[in-house]
C-alpha positions as CSV (number, residue, x, y, z in Angstrom):
1,X,65.5,151.0,101.0
2,X,67.7,148.2,102.8
3,X,65.4,145.2,101.1
4,X,66.2,147.6,97.7
5,X,69.8,147.6,98.3
6,X,70.4,143.6,99.4
7,X,67.8,143.5,96.1
8,X,70.0,145.2,93.7
9,X,73.5,143.9,95.7
10,X,72.6,140.4,94.6
11,X,71.6,141.1,91.5
12,X,74.8,143.1,90.4
13,X,76.7,139.7,91.7
14,X,74.3,137.0,89.8
15,X,75.1,139.6,86.5
16,X,78.7,138.9,87.6
17,X,78.6,136.1,88.1
18,X,80.7,135.8,91.1
19,X,80.3,133.7,94.4
20,X,81.0,135.5,97.7
21,X,79.0,133.2,100.0
22,X,79.4,135.2,103.1
23,X,77.7,137.9,101.9
24,X,74.5,140.1,102.7
25,X,72.3,137.6,99.9
26,X,69.0,138.8,99.8
27,X,66.3,135.2,99.5
28,X,63.1,136.1,97.3
29,X,61.4,133.8,98.6
30,X,61.9,135.6,102.5
31,X,61.7,138.6,100.5
32,X,58.9,139.9,103.4
33,X,60.8,138.5,107.3
34,X,62.8,140.7,109.4
35,X,66.8,140.7,108.2
36,X,67.8,140.5,112.6
37,X,66.4,137.5,113.2
38,X,69.8,136.2,111.3
39,X,71.6,139.1,110.9
40,X,71.3,139.8,107.3
41,X,72.8,136.5,106.8
42,X,70.5,134.2,105.0
43,X,70.6,130.7,103.4
44,X,71.2,130.8,99.6
45,X,67.5,130.0,97.3
46,X,67.7,127.4,95.7
47,X,67.8,129.9,92.2
48,X,71.0,131.0,93.8
49,X,73.0,128.1,94.4
50,X,71.9,127.1,90.5
51,X,73.4,129.5,89.1
52,X,76.3,129.5,91.0
53,X,77.1,125.9,90.7
54,X,78.9,126.0,87.7
55,X,81.7,128.5,90.2
56,X,81.8,126.0,92.8
57,X,84.2,123.5,91.6
58,X,86.4,121.3,89.1
59,X,84.5,120.1,86.5
60,X,85.7,116.5,85.4
61,X,87.6,117.3,82.4
62,X,89.4,119.2,84.4
63,X,90.8,117.0,86.5
64,X,91.1,114.4,83.5
65,X,93.5,117.0,82.0
66,X,95.5,117.5,85.0
67,X,95.9,113.8,85.8
68,X,97.6,114.0,81.9
69,X,99.5,116.6,82.7
70,X,101.2,115.3,85.5
71,X,101.7,112.0,84.1
72,X,103.1,113.1,81.0
73,X,105.3,115.3,83.0
74,X,106.3,112.4,84.8
75,X,107.6,110.0,82.2
76,X,110.8,111.1,81.7
77,X,111.2,111.6,85.5
78,X,110.6,107.9,85.1
79,X,112.3,107.4,82.8
80,X,115.5,107.9,84.0
81,X,115.5,105.8,87.1
82,X,116.6,103.1,86.1
83,X,119.4,104.5,85.0
84,X,120.7,106.5,87.9
85,X,120.0,103.1,90.4
86,X,121.9,101.5,87.1
87,X,124.8,104.5,87.1
88,X,124.6,104.3,91.0
89,X,125.8,99.9,91.5
90,X,128.1,100.8,88.9
91,X,130.0,103.7,91.5
92,X,129.8,101.0,94.4
93,X,130.7,98.8,92.3
94,X,134.0,100.4,91.5
95,X,134.8,102.6,94.3
96,X,134.4,99.3,96.0
97,X,136.9,97.8,93.6
98,X,139.3,100.6,94.0
99,X,139.5,99.7,97.7
100,X,140.1,96.4,97.0
101,X,143.3,96.7,94.6
102,X,144.7,99.1,97.6
103,X,144.2,97.1,100.3
104,X,146.1,93.8,98.0
105,X,148.6,96.3,96.0
106,X,149.9,97.2,100.3
107,X,149.7,93.5,100.7
108,X,151.7,92.4,98.6
109,X,154.6,95.0,98.4
110,X,155.0,93.9,102.1
111,X,155.5,91.2,101.4
112,X,158.0,91.7,98.5
113,X,160.1,93.8,101.2
114,X,160.3,91.1,103.1
115,X,160.8,88.3,100.4
116,X,162.4,89.1,97.0
117,X,162.9,86.9,95.3
118,X,159.4,84.7,95.6
119,X,156.9,86.3,92.2
120,X,153.2,87.0,92.3
121,X,151.7,85.9,89.7
122,X,147.6,85.5,89.9
123,X,145.6,84.8,87.3
124,X,140.9,85.2,87.9
125,X,141.5,85.1,92.0
126,X,138.2,85.2,93.8
127,X,137.7,87.9,97.1
128,X,136.3,86.6,100.3
129,X,132.8,86.4,101.2
130,X,132.5,89.6,101.8
131,X,133.5,90.7,98.7
132,X,132.0,87.7,96.5
133,X,131.6,88.9,92.9
134,X,135.1,90.6,92.8
135,X,137.7,88.9,91.2
136,X,141.9,90.1,90.7
137,X,145.0,89.4,89.0
138,X,147.9,90.4,89.8
139,X,151.2,89.9,87.3
140,X,154.7,90.1,88.2
141,X,157.6,91.0,86.2
142,X,160.2,88.7,88.1
143,X,163.5,90.9,88.1
144,X,165.7,90.0,90.4
145,X,166.7,94.1,91.2
146,X,163.2,96.2,90.1
147,X,159.4,94.8,90.2
148,X,156.9,96.0,88.5
149,X,153.8,94.5,90.0
150,X,150.4,95.4,88.4
151,X,146.2,94.4,90.1
152,X,143.7,94.3,88.2
153,X,140.7,94.5,90.4
154,X,136.8,93.7,89.0
155,X,133.6,92.8,89.4
156,X,131.7,90.0,87.8
157,X,128.6,92.2,86.1
158,X,130.8,94.1,84.4
159,X,134.1,92.7,84.2
160,X,134.8,96.2,81.9
161,X,135.5,97.7,84.6
162,X,138.4,97.5,85.7
163,X,140.5,99.0,88.2
164,X,144.3,98.7,87.9
165,X,146.9,99.3,89.8
166,X,150.6,99.4,89.2
167,X,154.1,100.0,91.7
168,X,157.3,99.7,91.3
169,X,159.8,98.6,94.2
170,X,163.1,98.7,94.3
171,X,165.0,95.9,96.1
172,X,167.2,97.4,99.2
173,X,170.4,95.2,100.7
């Protein structure tokens, strides 16, 4: 009775093409042996394995299609990376230029307050070693009572990204 149930159970699995490796499978080559020796779990016969081979893993075509889909989805990301690196570099240069222009403007304000009559005009001057590649212009209107000072800073790689600061300093008596 039990063996007939197992045979019917195994045939129903084969017809639905389901795969259950830990289920009790009837082995037709050892039909007469006792189920008690191995607890009813037996190694599957070659015929059962051949019938379930298509359900045990991925085919080469499926793996190839997955690789094609993944590579097609990675192309836009790979195109975006150089753009983001360039944007980061430009933002970093602009931040350094703002820092340098603020420092130069503070230095000029201090010098103007101490000596109002000296003109402070400079063109295309380079910054020192930690900020090599950055250049600046200073323009001074030379007015005796109200100085208008302009400081422009840029990097040699992107001269179009100029940071400009304006300041007006009145003479104090």
